BAPA-914204 format. One record per residue (C-alpha): residue number from 1; residue in one letter; x, y, z. Coordinates in nm, 4 decimals. Layout:
BEGIN
REC,k,r,X,Y,Z
REC,NUM,a,X,Y,Z
...
//
This chain:
BEGIN
REC,k,r,X,Y,Z
REC,1,m,-1.7838,2.4652,1.8269
REC,2,d,-2.0256,2.3468,1.5546
REC,3,i,-1.9194,2.2494,1.2046
REC,4,t,-1.9801,2.6004,1.0654
REC,5,q,-1.7587,2.7552,1.3312
REC,6,l,-1.4972,2.4840,1.2808
REC,7,a,-1.4924,2.5543,0.9061
REC,8,q,-1.4419,2.9251,0.9760
REC,9,a,-1.1559,2.8494,1.2135
REC,10,m,-0.9958,2.6194,0.9553
REC,11,r,-1.0228,2.8887,0.6863
REC,12,a,-0.8340,3.1220,0.9152
REC,13,i,-0.5486,2.8681,0.9074
REC,14,v,-0.5404,2.7503,0.5443
REC,15,g,-0.7377,3.0150,0.3589
REC,16,r,-1.0813,3.0046,0.1995
REC,17,q,-0.9665,2.7813,-0.0883
REC,18,g,-0.8235,2.5289,0.1545
REC,19,v,-1.1535,2.4211,0.3142
REC,20,i,-1.4328,2.2160,0.1552
REC,21,s,-1.7664,2.2050,0.3356
REC,22,e,-2.0327,2.1607,0.0646
REC,23,r,-2.1908,1.8156,0.0769
REC,24,e,-2.1543,1.7387,-0.2938
REC,25,q,-1.7896,1.8437,-0.2952
REC,26,l,-1.7213,1.6403,0.0181
REC,27,r,-1.8446,1.3278,-0.1605
REC,28,t,-1.5311,1.3417,-0.3764
REC,29,y,-1.3384,1.2258,-0.0693
REC,30,e,-1.5806,0.9626,0.0636
REC,31,c,-1.3535,0.6655,-0.0124
REC,32,d,-1.0032,0.5684,-0.1146
REC,33,g,-0.9141,0.3138,-0.3856
REC,34,l,-1.1313,0.0539,-0.2104
REC,35,t,-1.4714,0.1864,-0.3114
REC,36,g,-1.6766,-0.0641,-0.1148
REC,37,y,-1.6522,0.1541,0.1972
REC,38,r,-1.7823,0.5118,0.1793
REC,39,v,-1.8127,0.7811,0.4465
REC,40,v,-1.8654,1.1508,0.3782
REC,41,p,-1.6483,1.3624,0.6119
REC,42,a,-1.7829,1.6634,0.7973
REC,43,l,-1.5052,1.8816,0.6575
REC,44,v,-1.2074,1.8566,0.4202
REC,45,v,-0.9001,2.0709,0.4849
REC,46,l,-0.6094,2.1077,0.2380
REC,47,p,-0.3017,2.2515,0.4119
REC,48,e,-0.0060,2.3705,0.2061
REC,49,n,0.2790,2.3371,0.4561
REC,50,a,0.3817,2.1697,0.7812
REC,51,e,0.2883,2.4701,0.9949
REC,52,q,-0.0671,2.4630,0.8642
REC,53,v,-0.0923,2.0875,0.9308
REC,54,q,0.0253,2.1492,1.2848
REC,55,a,-0.2305,2.4257,1.3411
REC,56,v,-0.5137,2.2168,1.1923
REC,57,v,-0.4302,1.9152,1.4098
REC,58,r,-0.3955,2.1322,1.7189
REC,59,l,-0.7417,2.2798,1.6578
REC,60,c,-0.8910,1.9312,1.6121
REC,61,h,-0.7278,1.8232,1.9383
REC,62,e,-0.8554,2.1261,2.1279
REC,63,q,-1.2107,2.0754,2.0000
REC,64,g,-1.2137,1.6961,2.0379
REC,65,v,-1.2674,1.6383,1.6658
REC,66,p,-1.1373,1.3159,1.5077
REC,67,f,-0.9280,1.3488,1.1926
REC,68,v,-0.7880,1.1338,0.9131
REC,69,a,-0.4909,1.2087,0.6854
REC,70,r,-0.5161,1.1386,0.3122
REC,71,g,-0.2713,1.1603,0.0227
REC,72,s,-0.3602,1.0644,-0.3341
REC,73,g,-0.6331,0.8275,-0.2183
REC,74,t,-0.4945,0.5213,-0.3988
REC,75,g,-0.4969,0.2985,-0.0890
REC,76,l,-0.6778,-0.0351,-0.1152
REC,77,s,-0.7720,-0.1141,0.2441
REC,78,g,-0.9961,0.1782,0.3424
REC,79,g,-0.7095,0.3247,0.5439
REC,80,a,-0.7946,0.6814,0.4399
REC,81,l,-1.1693,0.6346,0.4912
REC,82,p,-1.3019,0.9527,0.6548
REC,83,v,-1.4851,0.9755,0.9862
REC,84,e,-1.8390,1.1077,0.9468
REC,85,e,-1.8076,1.3542,1.2342
REC,86,g,-1.4467,1.4379,1.1590
REC,87,v,-1.2013,1.6311,0.9464
REC,88,l,-1.0218,1.4834,0.6479
REC,89,i,-0.6762,1.6415,0.6182
REC,90,v,-0.5717,1.6101,0.2532
REC,91,l,-0.1986,1.6555,0.1924
REC,92,s,-0.2037,1.6618,-0.1880
REC,93,r,-0.0990,2.0284,-0.2029
REC,94,m,0.2249,1.9570,-0.0161
REC,95,r,0.4175,1.8455,-0.3258
REC,96,r,0.7602,2.0018,-0.2928
REC,97,i,1.0898,1.8173,-0.3217
REC,98,l,1.2717,2.0129,-0.0526
REC,99,e,1.6285,1.8875,-0.0808
REC,100,i,1.8428,1.6621,-0.2959
REC,101,d,2.1614,1.5495,-0.1203
REC,102,l,2.3450,1.3278,-0.3685
REC,103,p,2.6680,1.2869,-0.1657
REC,104,n,2.4651,1.1296,0.1142
REC,105,q,2.2118,0.9663,-0.1227
REC,106,r,1.9176,1.1392,0.0436
REC,107,v,1.6116,1.3278,-0.0819
REC,108,v,1.3777,1.5226,0.1471
REC,109,v,1.0170,1.5536,0.0285
REC,110,e,0.6743,1.6621,0.1448
REC,111,p,0.4084,1.3903,0.1822
REC,112,g,0.2126,1.4801,-0.1308
REC,113,v,0.5085,1.4194,-0.3634
REC,114,i,0.4254,1.1434,-0.6129
REC,115,n,0.6393,0.8301,-0.5860
REC,116,l,0.7677,0.8377,-0.9441
REC,117,w,0.8704,1.2045,-0.9191
REC,118,v,1.1571,1.1130,-0.6872
REC,119,t,1.3187,0.8850,-0.9451
REC,120,q,1.2533,1.1339,-1.2243
REC,121,e,1.4222,1.4090,-1.0232
REC,122,v,1.7443,1.2158,-0.9531
REC,123,a,1.7641,0.9958,-1.2651
REC,124,p,1.9865,1.2399,-1.4599
REC,125,e,2.2501,1.1961,-1.1886
REC,126,g,2.2323,0.8164,-1.2043
REC,127,y,2.0073,0.7505,-0.9023
REC,128,y,1.6566,0.6173,-0.8399
REC,129,f,1.4046,0.5488,-0.5618
REC,130,a,1.3566,0.1730,-0.5239
REC,131,p,1.0005,0.1210,-0.3852
REC,132,d,0.7728,0.1076,-0.6915
REC,133,p,0.4070,0.0255,-0.6199
REC,134,s,0.1938,-0.0386,-0.9279
REC,135,s,0.0284,0.2973,-0.8575
REC,136,q,0.3622,0.4821,-0.8531
REC,137,l,0.2406,0.7210,-1.1232
REC,138,v,-0.0172,0.8618,-0.8818
REC,139,c,0.0456,0.7399,-0.5251
REC,140,s,0.2060,0.9786,-0.2758
REC,141,i,0.5141,0.9242,-0.0622
REC,142,g,0.3117,1.0053,0.2503
REC,143,g,0.0735,0.7221,0.1674
REC,144,n,0.3672,0.4902,0.0970
REC,145,v,0.4971,0.5682,0.4468
REC,146,a,0.1566,0.5101,0.6052
REC,147,e,0.1100,0.1680,0.4444
REC,148,n,0.4777,0.0647,0.4142
REC,149,s,0.4230,0.0083,0.0428
REC,150,g,0.6460,-0.2206,-0.1582
REC,151,g,0.6124,-0.2904,-0.5275
REC,152,a,0.7594,-0.5277,-0.7800
REC,153,h,1.1210,-0.4725,-0.6732
REC,154,c,1.0691,-0.5176,-0.2989
REC,155,l,1.2024,-0.8761,-0.3221
REC,156,k,1.5602,-0.7494,-0.3498
REC,157,y,1.5360,-0.3938,-0.2221
REC,158,g,1.2761,-0.4094,0.0533
REC,159,f,0.9712,-0.2018,0.1364
REC,160,t,0.9313,0.1697,0.2068
REC,161,t,1.0617,0.1236,0.5611
REC,162,n,1.4001,0.0221,0.4172
REC,163,h,1.4240,0.3517,0.2296
REC,164,v,1.3037,0.6054,0.4888
REC,165,t,1.5699,0.7413,0.7250
REC,166,g,1.3866,1.0374,0.8766
REC,167,l,1.0402,1.1815,0.9359
REC,168,e,0.8946,1.5096,1.0540
REC,169,v,0.5689,1.4193,1.2268
REC,170,v,0.2792,1.6160,1.3697
REC,171,l,0.1535,1.4164,1.6661
REC,172,p,-0.2205,1.3921,1.7398
REC,173,d,-0.2035,1.6780,1.9917
REC,174,g,-0.0337,1.9114,1.7434
REC,175,e,0.3219,1.8723,1.8710
REC,176,m,0.5862,1.8400,1.6000
REC,177,v,0.8649,1.5846,1.6433
REC,178,h,1.1517,1.4514,1.4321
REC,179,l,1.2255,1.0800,1.4047
REC,180,g,1.5574,0.9724,1.2573
REC,181,g,1.7358,1.1922,1.0047
REC,182,k,1.9876,1.1498,0.7249
REC,183,a,2.2035,0.9022,0.9143
REC,184,p,2.1547,0.5306,0.8353
REC,185,d,2.0452,0.4583,1.1920
REC,186,s,1.9626,0.6463,1.5111
REC,187,p,2.0304,0.5433,1.8704
REC,188,g,1.7488,0.4487,2.1044
REC,189,y,1.4099,0.2950,2.0329
REC,190,d,1.3169,0.2538,1.6677
REC,191,l,1.0227,0.4944,1.6670
REC,192,l,1.0835,0.5580,1.2975
REC,193,g,1.0279,0.1894,1.2245
REC,194,a,0.7139,0.1900,1.4377
REC,195,f,0.5714,0.4880,1.2517
REC,196,v,0.6283,0.3584,0.8980
REC,197,g,0.3360,0.1268,0.8263
REC,198,s,0.1236,0.2542,1.1164
REC,199,e,-0.1568,0.3409,0.8701
REC,200,g,-0.2025,0.6993,0.9823
REC,201,t,-0.2942,0.6069,1.3389
REC,202,l,0.0054,0.7661,1.5165
REC,203,g,0.0238,1.1105,1.3576
REC,204,i,0.0691,1.2925,1.0271
REC,205,v,0.3960,1.3002,0.8338
REC,206,t,0.4926,1.6422,0.6988
REC,207,k,0.8480,1.5739,0.5727
REC,208,i,1.0173,1.2511,0.4697
REC,209,t,1.3883,1.1815,0.4242
REC,210,l,1.4349,0.9104,0.1626
REC,211,r,1.7300,0.6915,0.0726
REC,212,i,1.8024,0.6783,-0.2992
REC,213,l,2.0182,0.4211,-0.4783
REC,214,r,2.2618,0.4303,-0.7651
REC,215,k,2.1276,0.2789,-1.0857
REC,216,p,2.2648,-0.0734,-1.1383
REC,217,e,2.5235,-0.1307,-1.4084
REC,218,t,2.3021,-0.3787,-1.5919
REC,219,v,1.9325,-0.4708,-1.5965
REC,220,r,1.8093,-0.7874,-1.7741
REC,221,t,1.4441,-0.8876,-1.7994
REC,222,l,1.2744,-1.1993,-1.9306
REC,223,l,0.9178,-1.3210,-1.9650
REC,224,a,0.8519,-1.6938,-1.9307
REC,225,a,0.5203,-1.8630,-2.0161
REC,226,f,0.3999,-2.1827,-1.8462
REC,227,n,0.1181,-2.4340,-1.8860
REC,228,s,0.0123,-2.3923,-1.5228
REC,229,t,0.0639,-2.1766,-1.2174
REC,230,d,0.2134,-2.4886,-1.0540
REC,231,d,0.4943,-2.4911,-1.3099
REC,232,a,0.5470,-2.1179,-1.2758
REC,233,g,0.5581,-2.1510,-0.8966
REC,234,s,0.8119,-2.4321,-0.9255
REC,235,a,1.0314,-2.2063,-1.1370
REC,236,v,1.0183,-1.9339,-0.8699
REC,237,s,1.1216,-2.1796,-0.5994
REC,238,a,1.4029,-2.3140,-0.8168
REC,239,i,1.5395,-1.9648,-0.8853
REC,240,i,1.5475,-1.8696,-0.5160
REC,241,a,1.6840,-2.2129,-0.4155
REC,242,a,1.9738,-2.1572,-0.6559
REC,243,g,2.0835,-1.8615,-0.4431
REC,244,i,1.9666,-1.6006,-0.6929
REC,245,v,1.7839,-1.2951,-0.5569
REC,246,p,1.6228,-1.1254,-0.8575
REC,247,a,1.5263,-0.7607,-0.8443
REC,248,a,1.1725,-0.8814,-0.9168
REC,249,v,0.9743,-1.1994,-0.9859
REC,250,e,0.6114,-1.1347,-1.0850
REC,251,m,0.3436,-1.3859,-1.1786
REC,252,m,0.0199,-1.3408,-1.3743
REC,253,d,-0.2464,-1.6018,-1.4492
REC,254,a,-0.4657,-1.6355,-1.7571
REC,255,l,-0.7346,-1.3897,-1.6421
REC,256,a,-0.4794,-1.1254,-1.5490
REC,257,i,-0.3037,-1.1753,-1.8856
REC,258,e,-0.6372,-1.1381,-2.0676
REC,259,a,-0.7085,-0.8123,-1.8835
REC,260,a,-0.3629,-0.6665,-1.9513
REC,261,e,-0.3879,-0.7505,-2.3217
REC,262,a,-0.7265,-0.5813,-2.3462
REC,263,a,-0.6004,-0.2682,-2.1732
REC,264,v,-0.2420,-0.1957,-2.2803
REC,265,h,-0.1577,-0.4615,-2.5450
REC,266,p,0.1800,-0.5812,-2.4102
REC,267,n,0.1696,-0.8786,-2.6536
REC,268,y,0.1968,-1.1392,-2.3800
REC,269,p,0.1866,-1.5104,-2.4733
REC,270,n,-0.1549,-1.6760,-2.4586
REC,271,a,-0.0698,-1.8987,-2.1622
REC,272,p,-0.2207,-2.0141,-1.8302
REC,273,a,0.0616,-1.8409,-1.6396
REC,274,l,0.3649,-1.6244,-1.6948
REC,275,l,0.6578,-1.4928,-1.4959
REC,276,i,0.8427,-1.1648,-1.5363
REC,277,v,1.1918,-1.2041,-1.3925
REC,278,e,1.4304,-0.9119,-1.3657
REC,279,l,1.7952,-0.9209,-1.2572
REC,280,d,2.0166,-0.6205,-1.1955
REC,281,g,2.3652,-0.5483,-1.0700
REC,282,p,2.7218,-0.5884,-1.2024
REC,283,a,2.7192,-0.6991,-1.5672
REC,284,v,2.9271,-1.0155,-1.5227
REC,285,e,2.7193,-1.1395,-1.2297
REC,286,v,2.3879,-1.0590,-1.3983
REC,287,e,2.4856,-1.2366,-1.7197
REC,288,h,2.5792,-1.5555,-1.5337
REC,289,q,2.2631,-1.5547,-1.3214
REC,290,f,2.0430,-1.4691,-1.6191
REC,291,q,2.1578,-1.7784,-1.8067
REC,292,l,2.0830,-1.9874,-1.4987
REC,293,v,1.7344,-1.8361,-1.4657
REC,294,e,1.6601,-1.9274,-1.8284
REC,295,q,1.7765,-2.2825,-1.7633
REC,296,l,1.5642,-2.3167,-1.4468
REC,297,c,1.2544,-2.1840,-1.6222
REC,298,n,1.3017,-2.4378,-1.9018
REC,299,e,1.3555,-2.7190,-1.6530
REC,300,s,1.0321,-2.6171,-1.4750
REC,301,g,0.8331,-2.6554,-1.7965
REC,302,s,0.8416,-2.3119,-1.9567
REC,303,t,0.6734,-2.3186,-2.2989
REC,304,e,0.8185,-1.9880,-2.4195
REC,305,i,1.0836,-1.7435,-2.3044
REC,306,r,1.1154,-1.3894,-2.4299
REC,307,i,1.4099,-1.1671,-2.3420
REC,308,a,1.3837,-0.7891,-2.3532
REC,309,v,1.6480,-0.6741,-2.5996
REC,310,d,1.6241,-0.3056,-2.5075
REC,311,d,1.4583,-0.0645,-2.2649
REC,312,e,1.1548,-0.0277,-2.4908
REC,313,e,1.0749,-0.4001,-2.4738
REC,314,r,1.1463,-0.4071,-2.1013
REC,315,v,0.9047,-0.1190,-2.0406
REC,316,l,0.6344,-0.2950,-2.2444
REC,317,m,0.6751,-0.6158,-2.0426
REC,318,w,0.6328,-0.4185,-1.7222
REC,319,k,0.3487,-0.2070,-1.8590
REC,320,g,0.1172,-0.5061,-1.8646
REC,321,r,0.2039,-0.6026,-1.5084
REC,322,k,0.1866,-0.2475,-1.3718
REC,323,s,-0.1508,-0.1917,-1.5387
REC,324,a,-0.3031,-0.5209,-1.4254
REC,325,f,-0.5182,-0.3896,-1.1391
REC,326,a,-0.6871,-0.1231,-1.3479
REC,327,a,-0.6936,-0.3483,-1.6532
REC,328,v,-0.9262,-0.5956,-1.4831
REC,329,g,-1.1994,-0.3376,-1.5387
REC,330,r,-1.1874,-0.4445,-1.9059
REC,331,i,-1.3123,-0.7943,-1.8232
REC,332,s,-1.5323,-0.7281,-1.5188
REC,333,p,-1.7574,-0.4355,-1.4218
REC,334,d,-1.6407,-0.4563,-1.0600
REC,335,y,-1.3586,-0.6217,-0.8712
REC,336,y,-1.2260,-0.6549,-0.5187
REC,337,v,-0.8485,-0.6248,-0.4711
REC,338,q,-0.7179,-0.8541,-0.1966
REC,339,d,-0.3713,-0.8617,-0.0441
REC,340,g,-0.2224,-1.1501,0.1529
REC,341,v,0.1136,-1.3158,0.2065
REC,342,i,0.2178,-1.6812,0.2055
REC,343,p,0.5471,-1.8689,0.2331
REC,344,r,0.6908,-1.8921,-0.1181
REC,345,t,0.7039,-2.2727,-0.1023
REC,346,a,0.3252,-2.2846,-0.0502
REC,347,l,0.2541,-2.0955,-0.3724
REC,348,p,0.1332,-2.3865,-0.5932
REC,349,e,-0.0950,-2.5298,-0.3248
REC,350,v,-0.2438,-2.1913,-0.2304
REC,351,l,-0.3173,-2.1037,-0.5929
REC,352,r,-0.4931,-2.4388,-0.6346
REC,353,e,-0.7033,-2.3680,-0.3243
REC,354,i,-0.7937,-2.0206,-0.4528
REC,355,a,-0.8982,-2.1712,-0.7879
REC,356,a,-1.1122,-2.4322,-0.6110
REC,357,l,-1.2684,-2.1599,-0.3946
REC,358,g,-1.3596,-1.9624,-0.7058
REC,359,e,-1.5185,-2.2681,-0.8684
REC,360,r,-1.7245,-2.3522,-0.5592
REC,361,s,-1.8494,-1.9957,-0.5207
REC,362,g,-1.8992,-1.9227,-0.8893
REC,363,v,-1.6708,-1.6191,-0.8601
REC,364,r,-1.3788,-1.5594,-1.0961
REC,365,v,-1.0434,-1.4720,-0.9382
REC,366,a,-0.7547,-1.3207,-1.1356
REC,367,n,-0.4102,-1.3552,-0.9832
REC,368,v,-0.1263,-1.1089,-1.0302
REC,369,f,0.1353,-1.0814,-0.7598
REC,370,h,0.4898,-1.0611,-0.6280
REC,371,a,0.5778,-1.4289,-0.6597
REC,372,g,0.9311,-1.3862,-0.5295
REC,373,d,0.8213,-1.3002,-0.1757
REC,374,g,0.4770,-1.4637,-0.1734
REC,375,n,0.2777,-1.1390,-0.1647
REC,376,l,-0.0509,-1.2274,-0.3381
REC,377,h,-0.2906,-0.9799,-0.4999
REC,378,p,-0.5982,-1.1829,-0.5987
REC,379,l,-0.8566,-0.9791,-0.7902
REC,380,v,-1.2072,-1.1054,-0.7114
REC,381,l,-1.4383,-1.0237,-1.0039
REC,382,y,-1.8098,-0.9498,-0.9725
REC,383,n,-2.0977,-0.7404,-1.1035
REC,384,g,-2.2296,-0.5019,-0.8430
REC,385,d,-2.5569,-0.4631,-1.0351
REC,386,v,-2.6420,-0.8283,-0.9729
REC,387,e,-2.7979,-0.8807,-0.6314
REC,388,g,-2.5750,-1.0726,-0.3916
REC,389,e,-2.2605,-1.0711,-0.6091
REC,390,a,-2.0807,-0.8003,-0.4115
REC,391,e,-2.1399,-0.9848,-0.0851
REC,392,r,-2.0264,-1.3138,-0.2405
REC,393,a,-1.7102,-1.1491,-0.3706
REC,394,e,-1.6350,-1.0062,-0.0273
REC,395,d,-1.6795,-1.3525,0.1272
REC,396,v,-1.4394,-1.5037,-0.1270
REC,397,a,-1.1840,-1.2281,-0.0609
REC,398,g,-1.2055,-1.3004,0.3121
REC,399,d,-1.1715,-1.6751,0.2568
REC,400,i,-0.8526,-1.6097,0.0584
REC,401,l,-0.7055,-1.4403,0.3647
REC,402,l,-0.7953,-1.7424,0.5750
REC,403,i,-0.6171,-1.9651,0.3227
REC,404,c,-0.3084,-1.7453,0.3597
REC,405,l,-0.3220,-1.7755,0.7395
REC,406,k,-0.3690,-2.1517,0.7207
REC,407,h,-0.0397,-2.1751,0.5340
REC,408,g,0.1486,-1.9614,0.7836
REC,409,g,0.1068,-1.6303,0.6027
REC,410,s,-0.0334,-1.2863,0.6770
REC,411,i,-0.3528,-1.0905,0.6063
REC,412,t,-0.1609,-0.8109,0.4345
REC,413,g,0.1708,-0.7554,0.2629
REC,414,e,0.1575,-0.3896,0.1624
REC,415,h,-0.2024,-0.2665,0.1352
REC,416,g,-0.2548,-0.2444,0.5117
REC,417,v,-0.5341,-0.3534,0.7436
REC,418,g,-0.7330,-0.0293,0.7444
REC,419,e,-1.1081,-0.0679,0.7535
REC,420,d,-1.1268,-0.3668,0.5244
REC,421,k,-0.9318,-0.6361,0.7095
REC,422,k,-0.9581,-0.5390,1.0737
REC,423,k,-1.2113,-0.8152,1.1458
REC,424,y,-0.9431,-1.0687,1.0486
REC,425,l,-0.6797,-0.9334,1.2859
REC,426,p,-0.7869,-1.1677,1.5735
REC,427,r,-0.7347,-1.4643,1.3404
REC,428,m,-0.3675,-1.3713,1.3184
REC,429,f,-0.2956,-1.2202,1.6615
REC,430,t,-0.3982,-1.3042,2.0166
REC,431,e,-0.5822,-1.0610,2.2415
REC,432,d,-0.2568,-1.0018,2.4305
REC,433,d,-0.0833,-0.9222,2.1014
REC,434,m,-0.3457,-0.6611,2.0183
REC,435,k,-0.3325,-0.5098,2.3668
REC,436,t,0.0429,-0.4679,2.3267
REC,437,m,-0.0096,-0.2946,1.9917
REC,438,q,-0.2686,-0.0707,2.1555
REC,439,l,-0.0142,0.0374,2.4190
REC,440,l,0.1991,0.1830,2.1394
REC,441,r,-0.0997,0.3527,1.9801
REC,442,c,-0.2024,0.5041,2.3145
REC,443,a,0.1497,0.6383,2.3685
REC,444,f,0.1187,0.8422,2.0480
REC,445,d,-0.2567,0.9132,2.0559
REC,446,p,-0.4046,0.8845,2.4066
REC,447,h,-0.7251,1.0676,2.3047
REC,448,g,-0.7964,0.8315,2.0149
REC,449,f,-0.8699,1.1025,1.7567
REC,450,c,-0.6094,1.0101,1.4905
REC,451,n,-0.7657,0.7900,1.2191
REC,452,p,-1.0011,0.6256,1.4711
REC,453,g,-1.1678,0.2931,1.4045
REC,454,k,-0.8953,0.1562,1.1772
REC,455,v,-0.6782,-0.1568,1.2118
REC,456,f,-0.8326,-0.2981,1.5328
REC,457,p,-1.1540,-0.5032,1.4986
REC,458,t,-1.3219,-0.3224,1.7879
REC,459,p,-1.2108,0.0393,1.8304
REC,460,r,-1.0345,0.0861,2.1623
REC,461,l,-0.9730,0.4028,2.3591
REC,462,c,-0.6957,0.4767,2.6064
REC,463,g,-0.9075,0.5299,2.9148
REC,464,e,-1.1449,0.8244,2.9464
REC,465,v,-1.1102,1.0944,2.6857
REC,466,p,-1.0115,1.4252,2.8503
REC,467,g,-1.0962,1.7659,2.7108
REC,468,p,-1.4416,1.8639,2.5775
REC,469,a,-1.7461,1.7457,2.7676
REC,470,r,-1.8924,1.5582,2.4735
REC,471,l,-1.7962,1.1953,2.4227
REC,472,h,-1.5694,1.0702,2.1490
REC,473,p,-1.7873,0.9903,1.8422
REC,474,l,-1.7050,0.6201,1.8754
REC,475,q,-1.8238,0.6273,2.2366
REC,476,q,-2.1426,0.8037,2.1309
REC,477,a,-2.2123,0.5217,1.8886
REC,478,g,-2.1283,0.2579,2.1490
REC,479,l,-1.8554,0.1188,1.9250
REC,480,a,-1.5464,0.1706,2.1389
REC,481,e,-1.3933,-0.0306,2.4171
REC,482,v,-1.2029,0.1553,2.6874
REC,483,f,-0.8556,0.0107,2.7074
//
C-alpha cells in the first residue's frame, strides 16, 4: 500500500478532514517544542475518539508503517518527532473531560485535554490537579503521561505518575487494554507505572484517570533575593534540612530575571539570584513554617524578602517564573532548553561549573529551575544566524548533562530522553541496563513500529520484523540493531 492508498484508507476511518497529506501542511508538524530536530511525516492523522485511534494503529500495524503519537507538541526532547516514512497520530481533537467523580477524587479525560482545564473544571468544588508544568496553559494530559511531567509543585506533590490511577491504552498492534482504574493501587505488576513516562514507545493513551486533590486551607508565597546563586542554594538546603517540605522552591538567576522582566514585568528585584518559596496546608502549620523559612533565607544572606499579600501578588510572582522559558526569546534570538537533575546538596557547585562552562565557551546560560528537588533547566542562548553558534550551544547543553552525571544526577527530570538525549543514555546506564529496558519495550511493541528511534542511542528491534515483506524503515537505513 503506497502513501496515496494509505491516506485513502485513513480517510475512511477518520473522515476527509482528519487526514493531512499535503507537503506544506505536513511541515506544521515537523517538530515539537525542541525545534533543532525536524522531520516531515508521510501522513498526519487526527482521530476524534478511541475507536478511531485503535483502527488507525491497527492499519499501521497491518501495513508495517511506523507511527508516532503527538499531543500539543510542547515537548522539549524531540519525543514527538515524526518518522519520515511514518504516520503522525495527533490527538489534539480528543479534548473531552469524560467524567468527574468528586467522591472518589477522580477525573477521567481524553489525552488532548489541556492540563490547566482539569483544575479549572473542578476548582468550583474546591479541588485541583497538582502537576503544573510551565506549559500547563497549552500542554496536553496525554503528553504529560508520556513524559511523566512535573512542574513547580512536584517537590511536595510528585510527578504525573503520582496522579494517574488508570489508563486506556491502544497497544502497537491495535489491541486496547486497561491499566489500573479508579482504585489507588492495583494488584500484580505495575504496568501503569511502566507506561507513564515511557515517551510514547509502548502504545497510545486514549483515556486517563487522574487523581485530584482538595485545595489546601492556606497558601503562602514569598520571593527572596540573594547576592549569589550560592547563597540562594544554601537557603534551599537550610529549608529542607529544617524538615520543611514546601509546595515549591524555584530559583532564577540574573539572566532569567532579566528575561522575565522584559516579557511579563513581574517587578522582580534586580539581583543575581532569587527564590520563590511556596508553602501550603493547614493554616497553623503553614504560618509557623513560613516564619522559619523567612528566618532561614535571612540567615543565608537574603538581601530582600517580599511576601505576597493576596492572590493577585502571588499570581504575579509565579507569572515571571512560569513565563521564563518563552521570555528568554526577549534577550536571545535562539535558545536551547536543557533538563538535568542533581542532588540538591550539589546545587552551588554545579551552578558554578555551569557558569565556568559558559565563560570558557563564550555562550550565555540562563538558569531557572526547581531548586527544591534539583531539577535544572539551563537555557543555553545563541544566535542561529551566526555560523557555528548552534553547534556550540548544543555542545554546552550536552556538557551540562555530563556535569549532572558527574555529581550523581540524571540526564532528564521531566522533559524525557526522546531524540535529543539518547546519545547520553550509555553515560548513565550500562549495556545490560539498556537490554533490560529493551525487554520491556519488546513486550509491548515486538515489531518496533511505535515511536521508533527514540530513547535508545542505537535503535534496536526485537528480532526479525514479521508481516509485510519490506524491511522496517530503520533496517532499510541500516540504523537498527536486532535485539
